[in-house]
One Martini backbone bead per residue (centre of mass of N, CA, C, O) as a GRO file, in nm:
protein
  318
    1MET     BB    1   0.095   0.035   0.023
    2LYS     BB    2   0.025   0.381  -0.094
    3ILE     BB    3   0.081   0.707   0.059
    4CYS     BB    4  -0.047   1.051   0.071
    5VAL     BB    5   0.032   1.360   0.240
    6ILE     BB    6  -0.144   1.673   0.221
    7SER     BB    7  -0.020   1.974   0.384
    8PHE     BB    8  -0.036   2.236   0.646
    9ASP     BB    9   0.242   2.181   0.873
   10PHE     BB   10   0.326   2.413   1.084
   11PHE     BB   11   0.277   2.235   1.380
   12ASN     BB   12   0.327   1.915   1.340
   13PHE     BB   13   0.074   1.721   1.337
   14ASP     BB   14   0.072   1.549   1.057
   15GLN     BB   15   0.340   1.383   1.103
   16ASN     BB   16   0.196   1.167   1.284
   17ILE     BB   17   0.056   1.018   1.056
   18VAL     BB   18   0.308   0.934   0.900
   19LEU     BB   19   0.454   0.783   1.128
   20GLU     BB   20   0.231   0.570   1.174
   21LEU     BB   21   0.232   0.448   0.891
   22LYS     BB   22   0.535   0.363   0.903
   23ARG     BB   23   0.498   0.172   1.152
   24LYS     BB   24   0.309  -0.004   0.939
   25ASN     BB   25   0.470  -0.033   0.665
   26ILE     BB   26   0.388   0.229   0.499
   27ARG     BB   27   0.406   0.390   0.218
   28THR     BB   28   0.507   0.739   0.280
   29ASP     BB   29   0.410   1.063   0.184
   30HIS     BB   30   0.505   1.422   0.242
   31ILE     BB   31   0.333   1.724   0.156
   32ASP     BB   32   0.457   2.032   0.280
   33ILE     BB   33   0.336   2.355   0.216
   34SER     BB   34   0.479   2.520   0.449
   35GLN     BB   35   0.776   2.473   0.294
   36PHE     BB   36   0.706   2.659   0.075
   37LYS     BB   37   0.918   2.873  -0.133
   38TYR     BB   38   0.884   3.198  -0.269
   39LYS     BB   39   1.078   3.374  -0.515
   40TYR     BB   40   1.120   3.670  -0.619
   41SER     BB   41   1.266   3.796  -0.918
   42SER     BB   42   1.133   4.085  -0.846
   43ILE     BB   43   0.976   4.379  -0.787
   44PHE     BB   44   0.769   4.332  -1.018
   45ASP     BB   45   0.669   4.063  -0.917
   46ARG     BB   46   0.555   4.168  -0.645
   47VAL     BB   47   0.363   4.385  -0.769
   48SER     BB   48   0.200   4.187  -0.942
   49ASN     BB   49   0.097   4.012  -0.712
   50PHE     BB   50  -0.066   4.232  -0.569
   51PHE     BB   51  -0.263   4.297  -0.813
   52ASN     BB   52  -0.369   4.006  -0.852
   53LYS     BB   53  -0.502   3.986  -0.573
   54LEU     BB   54  -0.672   4.250  -0.581
   55ILE     BB   55  -0.822   4.201  -0.870
   56PHE     BB   56  -0.807   3.860  -0.940
   57LYS     BB   57  -0.753   3.665  -0.694
   58LYS     BB   58  -0.434   3.607  -0.749
   59SER     BB   59  -0.156   3.394  -0.658
   60ILE     BB   60   0.161   3.321  -0.731
   61LYS     BB   61   0.234   3.147  -0.485
   62LYS     BB   62  -0.003   2.950  -0.519
   63ILE     BB   63   0.051   2.857  -0.807
   64GLU     BB   64   0.336   2.746  -0.745
   65MET     BB   65   0.256   2.548  -0.528
   66GLU     BB   66   0.073   2.371  -0.711
   67LYS     BB   67   0.299   2.298  -0.908
   68HIS     BB   68   0.475   2.155  -0.706
   69VAL     BB   69   0.286   1.927  -0.624
   70LEU     BB   70   0.244   1.809  -0.913
   71ALA     BB   71   0.543   1.750  -0.961
   72ARG     BB   72   0.574   1.545  -0.736
   73LEU     BB   73   0.355   1.339  -0.835
   74LYS     BB   74   0.496   1.281  -1.123
   75THR     BB   75   0.738   1.105  -0.974
   76GLN     BB   76   0.507   0.903  -0.915
   77ASP     BB   77   0.320   0.666  -0.848
   78THR     BB   78   0.034   0.550  -0.783
   79TYR     BB   79  -0.189   0.593  -0.533
   80ASP     BB   80  -0.408   0.455  -0.311
   81LEU     BB   81  -0.384   0.723  -0.122
   82ILE     BB   82  -0.506   1.057  -0.067
   83LEU     BB   83  -0.441   1.307   0.185
   84VAL     BB   84  -0.617   1.612   0.263
   85ILE     BB   85  -0.513   1.897   0.436
   86ARG     BB   86  -0.638   2.183   0.370
   87PRO     BB   87  -0.817   2.219   0.084
   88ASP     BB   88  -0.838   2.540   0.061
   89CYS     BB   89  -0.540   2.573  -0.076
   90PHE     BB   90  -0.704   2.471  -0.331
   91THR     BB   91  -0.817   2.429  -0.624
   92LYS     BB   92  -1.023   2.241  -0.804
   93GLN     BB   93  -0.837   2.181  -1.042
   94THR     BB   94  -0.602   2.071  -0.862
   95HIS     BB   95  -0.757   1.842  -0.733
   96LEU     BB   96  -0.818   1.691  -1.005
   97GLU     BB   97  -0.520   1.639  -1.057
   98ILE     BB   98  -0.449   1.483  -0.798
   99LYS     BB   99  -0.662   1.253  -0.841
  100LYS     BB  100  -0.499   1.111  -1.083
  101HIS     BB  101  -0.280   0.988  -0.842
  102THR     BB  102  -0.536   0.809  -0.737
  103ASN     BB  103  -0.776   0.583  -0.604
  104LYS     BB  104  -0.805   0.771  -0.341
  105TYR     BB  105  -0.988   1.065  -0.218
  106VAL     BB  106  -0.906   1.247   0.081
  107SER     BB  107  -1.035   1.437   0.369
  108TYR     BB  108  -0.932   1.666   0.641
  109LEU     BB  109  -1.098   1.855   0.905
  110TYR     BB  110  -0.967   2.101   1.164
  111ASP     BB  111  -1.181   2.299   1.049
  112SER     BB  112  -1.421   2.500   0.986
  113CYS     BB  113  -1.629   2.615   0.723
  114THR     BB  114  -1.639   2.911   0.831
  115ARG     BB  115  -1.322   2.954   0.812
  116PHE     BB  116  -1.284   2.713   0.569
  117PRO     BB  117  -1.413   2.706   0.283
  118ILE     BB  118  -1.553   2.408   0.064
  119ASP     BB  119  -1.800   2.432  -0.138
  120TYR     BB  120  -1.633   2.392  -0.417
  121LEU     BB  121  -1.571   2.062  -0.315
  122LEU     BB  122  -1.861   1.892  -0.292
  123ASP     BB  123  -1.840   1.813  -0.614
  124GLY     BB  124  -1.655   1.547  -0.728
  125VAL     BB  125  -1.375   1.509  -0.555
  126PHE     BB  126  -1.430   1.340  -0.303
  127ASP     BB  127  -1.476   1.026  -0.155
  128GLU     BB  128  -1.396   1.154   0.138
  129ILE     BB  129  -1.503   1.343   0.435
  130PHE     BB  130  -1.345   1.458   0.715
  131SER     BB  131  -1.458   1.569   1.052
  132PHE     BB  132  -1.451   1.753   1.374
  133ASP     BB  133  -1.736   1.879   1.298
  134LEU     BB  134  -2.063   1.823   1.375
  135ASP     BB  135  -2.211   2.040   1.206
  136ASP     BB  136  -2.077   1.974   0.928
  137CYS     BB  137  -2.165   1.673   0.919
  138GLN     BB  138  -2.469   1.742   0.915
  139LYS     BB  139  -2.477   1.946   0.674
  140PHE     BB  140  -2.265   1.768   0.454
  141GLY     BB  141  -2.196   1.455   0.518
  142PHE     BB  142  -1.969   1.396   0.690
  143SER     BB  143  -1.714   1.226   0.851
  144PHE     BB  144  -1.669   1.154   1.180
  145ILE     BB  145  -1.373   1.296   1.349
  146THR     BB  146  -1.134   1.342   1.559
  147ASN     BB  147  -0.889   1.421   1.693
  148TYR     BB  148  -0.561   1.335   1.847
  149ILE     BB  149  -0.345   1.131   2.009
  150TYR     BB  150   0.030   1.194   1.979
  151ILE     BB  151   0.113   1.122   2.270
  152ASP     BB  152   0.228   0.989   2.531
  153LYS     BB  153   0.139   0.855   2.815
  154LYS     BB  154   0.106   0.987   3.133
  155GLU     BB  155   0.175   1.002   3.447
  156ILE     BB  156   0.051   1.046   3.759
  157LYS     BB  157   0.155   1.327   3.951
  158GLU     BB  158   0.282   1.500   4.197
  159GLN     BB  159   0.234   1.846   4.209
  160GLN     BB  160   0.498   2.100   4.229
  161THR     BB  161   0.286   2.367   4.179
  162ASN     BB  162   0.160   2.712   4.104
  163GLN     BB  163   0.039   2.629   3.826
  164ASN     BB  164  -0.283   2.597   3.723
  165VAL     BB  165  -0.316   2.761   3.440
  166PHE     BB  166  -0.308   2.690   3.077
  167ILE     BB  167  -0.236   2.897   2.772
  168ILE     BB  168  -0.242   2.920   2.398
  169ILE     BB  169  -0.305   3.199   2.180
  170SER     BB  170  -0.449   3.392   1.959
  171ALA     BB  171  -0.519   3.718   1.857
  172ASP     BB  172  -0.858   3.701   1.898
  173GLU     BB  173  -1.195   3.655   1.979
  174ARG     BB  174  -1.092   3.521   2.267
  175LEU     BB  175  -0.958   3.755   2.436
  176PRO     BB  176  -1.178   3.879   2.616
  177PHE     BB  177  -1.230   3.625   2.785
  178LEU     BB  178  -0.943   3.580   2.881
  179ASN     BB  179  -0.930   3.849   3.036
  180ASN     BB  180  -1.162   3.793   3.229
  181LEU     BB  181  -1.032   3.543   3.352
  182ALA     BB  182  -0.776   3.676   3.455
  183ASN     BB  183  -0.917   3.866   3.649
  184TYR     BB  184  -1.054   3.651   3.818
  185LEU     BB  185  -0.802   3.488   3.909
  186SER     BB  186  -0.655   3.724   4.039
  187ALA     BB  187  -0.879   3.781   4.255
  188LYS     BB  188  -0.848   3.459   4.357
  189ASN     BB  189  -0.549   3.362   4.358
  190ILE     BB  190  -0.514   3.216   4.072
  191THR     BB  191  -0.290   3.063   3.894
  192PHE     BB  192  -0.126   3.161   3.575
  193LYS     BB  193  -0.062   3.099   3.205
  194PHE     BB  194  -0.082   3.340   2.943
  195LEU     BB  195  -0.058   3.311   2.588
  196VAL     BB  196  -0.008   3.561   2.328
  197ILE     BB  197  -0.036   3.563   1.971
  198GLY     BB  198   0.094   3.844   1.769
  199LYS     BB  199   0.150   4.139   1.590
  200ARG     BB  200  -0.010   4.290   1.822
  201GLN     BB  201  -0.043   4.438   2.115
  202PRO     BB  202  -0.271   4.429   2.330
  203LYS     BB  203  -0.508   4.627   2.486
  204ASN     BB  204  -0.617   4.617   2.802
  205ILE     BB  205  -0.469   4.387   2.960
  206ASN     BB  206  -0.368   4.172   3.161
  207SER     BB  207  -0.056   4.185   3.309
  208ASN     BB  208  -0.023   3.849   3.312
  209ILE     BB  209  -0.025   3.852   3.015
  210ILE     BB  210   0.152   3.702   2.758
  211TYR     BB  211   0.336   3.846   2.488
  212SER     BB  212   0.384   3.743   2.135
  213LYS     BB  213   0.525   3.722   1.798
  214LYS     BB  214   0.611   3.437   1.839
  215HIS     BB  215   0.606   3.129   1.752
  216ILE     BB  216   0.490   2.837   1.934
  217PHE     BB  217   0.593   2.522   2.009
  218LEU     BB  218   0.562   2.227   2.171
  219GLU     BB  219   0.867   2.206   2.262
  220ASP     BB  220   0.829   2.494   2.424
  221LEU     BB  221   0.584   2.365   2.638
  222GLN     BB  222   0.660   2.131   2.829
  223ASN     BB  223   0.677   2.266   3.109
  224ASP     BB  224   0.394   2.389   3.113
  225LEU     BB  225   0.232   2.127   3.076
  226GLU     BB  226   0.360   1.961   3.319
  227ASN     BB  227   0.318   2.224   3.542
  228SER     BB  228   0.011   2.199   3.501
  229LYS     BB  229  -0.311   2.130   3.618
  230VAL     BB  230  -0.452   2.310   3.382
  231PHE     BB  231  -0.627   2.327   3.082
  232LEU     BB  232  -0.702   2.570   2.841
  233ASP     BB  233  -1.007   2.596   2.630
  234LEU     BB  234  -1.084   2.799   2.350
  235ILE     BB  235  -1.333   2.847   2.139
  236ARG     BB  236  -1.401   2.906   1.833
  237HIS     BB  237  -1.600   3.074   1.644
  238GLY     BB  238  -1.792   2.817   1.478
  239HIS     BB  239  -1.711   2.578   1.648
  240ASN     BB  240  -1.759   2.192   1.692
  241GLY     BB  241  -1.470   2.105   1.801
  242LEU     BB  242  -1.177   1.948   1.902
  243SER     BB  243  -0.887   2.022   2.020
  244PHE     BB  244  -0.564   1.934   2.079
  245ARG     BB  245  -0.563   2.019   2.386
  246ILE     BB  246  -0.747   1.792   2.475
  247PHE     BB  247  -0.549   1.548   2.392
  248GLU     BB  248  -0.317   1.637   2.567
  249ALA     BB  249  -0.471   1.608   2.833
  250LEU     BB  250  -0.529   1.308   2.814
  251ALA     BB  251  -0.232   1.214   2.801
  252MET     BB  252  -0.146   1.393   3.071
  253GLN     BB  253  -0.373   1.388   3.284
  254LYS     BB  254  -0.552   1.657   3.264
  255LYS     BB  255  -0.726   1.913   3.325
  256ILE     BB  256  -1.027   2.102   3.205
  257ILE     BB  257  -1.093   2.421   3.062
  258THR     BB  258  -1.397   2.514   2.880
  259THR     BB  259  -1.614   2.652   2.603
  260ASN     BB  260  -1.697   2.358   2.502
  261ASP     BB  261  -2.000   2.218   2.519
  262SER     BB  262  -1.971   1.950   2.335
  263ILE     BB  263  -1.798   1.775   2.541
  264LYS     BB  264  -2.049   1.643   2.688
  265GLY     BB  265  -2.085   1.417   2.437
  266TYR     BB  266  -1.849   1.259   2.542
  267ASP     BB  267  -1.715   0.967   2.689
  268PHE     BB  268  -1.481   1.142   2.860
  269TYR     BB  269  -1.673   1.294   3.023
  270ASN     BB  270  -1.590   1.469   3.335
  271PRO     BB  271  -1.661   1.697   3.585
  272SER     BB  272  -1.390   1.639   3.744
  273ASN     BB  273  -1.205   1.711   3.471
  274ILE     BB  274  -1.441   1.905   3.340
  275LEU     BB  275  -1.480   2.256   3.275
  276VAL     BB  276  -1.764   2.446   3.179
  277LEU     BB  277  -1.787   2.753   3.017
  278ASN     BB  278  -1.972   3.058   2.996
  279GLU     BB  279  -1.926   3.345   2.818
  280ASN     BB  280  -2.227   3.478   2.912
  281ALA     BB  281  -2.138   3.429   3.206
  282ASP     BB  282  -2.065   3.426   3.514
  283LEU     BB  283  -1.795   3.368   3.704
  284ASN     BB  284  -1.765   3.025   3.864
  285ILE     BB  285  -1.502   2.874   4.048
  286ASN     BB  286  -1.425   2.591   4.202
  287ARG     BB  287  -1.148   2.512   4.390
  288ASP     BB  288  -1.180   2.195   4.385
  289PHE     BB  289  -1.088   2.149   4.092
  290PHE     BB  290  -0.773   2.185   4.178
  291THR     BB  291  -0.763   1.954   4.429
  292THR     BB  292  -0.875   1.735   4.282
  293PRO     BB  293  -0.838   1.445   4.132
  294TYR     BB  294  -0.768   1.272   3.862
  295GLU     BB  295  -0.981   1.074   3.646
  296PRO     BB  296  -0.923   0.807   3.483
  297LEU     BB  297  -0.941   0.640   3.202
  298SER     BB  298  -1.022   0.406   3.015
  299ASP     BB  299  -0.863   0.215   2.781
  300GLU     BB  300  -1.092   0.213   2.573
  301ILE     BB  301  -1.141   0.516   2.551
  302TYR     BB  302  -0.855   0.613   2.499
  303HIS     BB  303  -0.798   0.457   2.230
  304LYS     BB  304  -1.005   0.606   2.042
  305TYR     BB  305  -0.797   0.885   2.052
  306THR     BB  306  -0.574   0.771   1.893
  307ILE     BB  307  -0.358   0.762   1.628
  308GLN     BB  308  -0.406   0.458   1.570
  309ASN     BB  309  -0.721   0.478   1.535
  310TRP     BB  310  -0.727   0.702   1.323
  311VAL     BB  311  -0.567   0.556   1.099
  312LYS     BB  312  -0.752   0.307   1.077
  313THR     BB  313  -1.013   0.468   1.000
  314VAL     BB  314  -0.926   0.650   0.751
  315PHE     BB  315  -0.757   0.395   0.598
  316LYS     BB  316  -0.887   0.116   0.640
  317LEU     BB  317  -0.751  -0.068   0.861
  318GLU     BB  318  -0.677  -0.383   1.028
   0.00000   0.00000   0.00000
């Protein structure tokens, strides 16, 4: 069996799929378009690209990236299956060209269609589309599957730490609630570490929120993840799926505070481990949530959300 994964793997989540397939001795290629670099030939090339995007909605960089992907595929034999993650990065015409290089063409969405629309790809492009978003699955008939646990399970340890709550987010629509929560926790003397990544430092935010222009990757967060009692997960507006932070918490056997009400419908939901907050209601967090122990999942439920089971399900492996 021969498989190709095509994705925009900026945060290195998708490489875990590739590694798991290779562990199963499946020939697997990964075309990571986040690594594609386009070099303008001149200042006129750069100016031309600007006006093409502005007037004709065409990007030279995107056109060249699509050519790069197709050129890579032409050097290979036909794949048994190609999986595309972030299909919105390609035109329909390019998708149909990619499809010529595989027996089965599949996509996975770990963002909602409200954020990255793919309505132009819903007719005759993919053999199957998987999505983490329950609403999109119901609306468009996608196959539902969550994100996955991609790190080894950690033992529960007695934590000698003063850091109760941890999160890292982009400076987006979630920031006002994060700021309100920071003010609440500060007033209650509950310790936290909130990191916000953005191009411009937000104004009038809690002085204990840390701002950075630099993207931070998982390997940079190990100490924070291991030394925090609780992970905070703030859902993007329009999403109805579970973020990777939820599955990192399951693997590290940490408690979760989240604004994602849909988490109550999953079989791993346990109010002793997971506290759901309503963004539109007054904050009221019982301190006992931080002091009572984490209640481990059964092995059966835990395995359902592992990368091993995800790969088996999406690629129809025995």
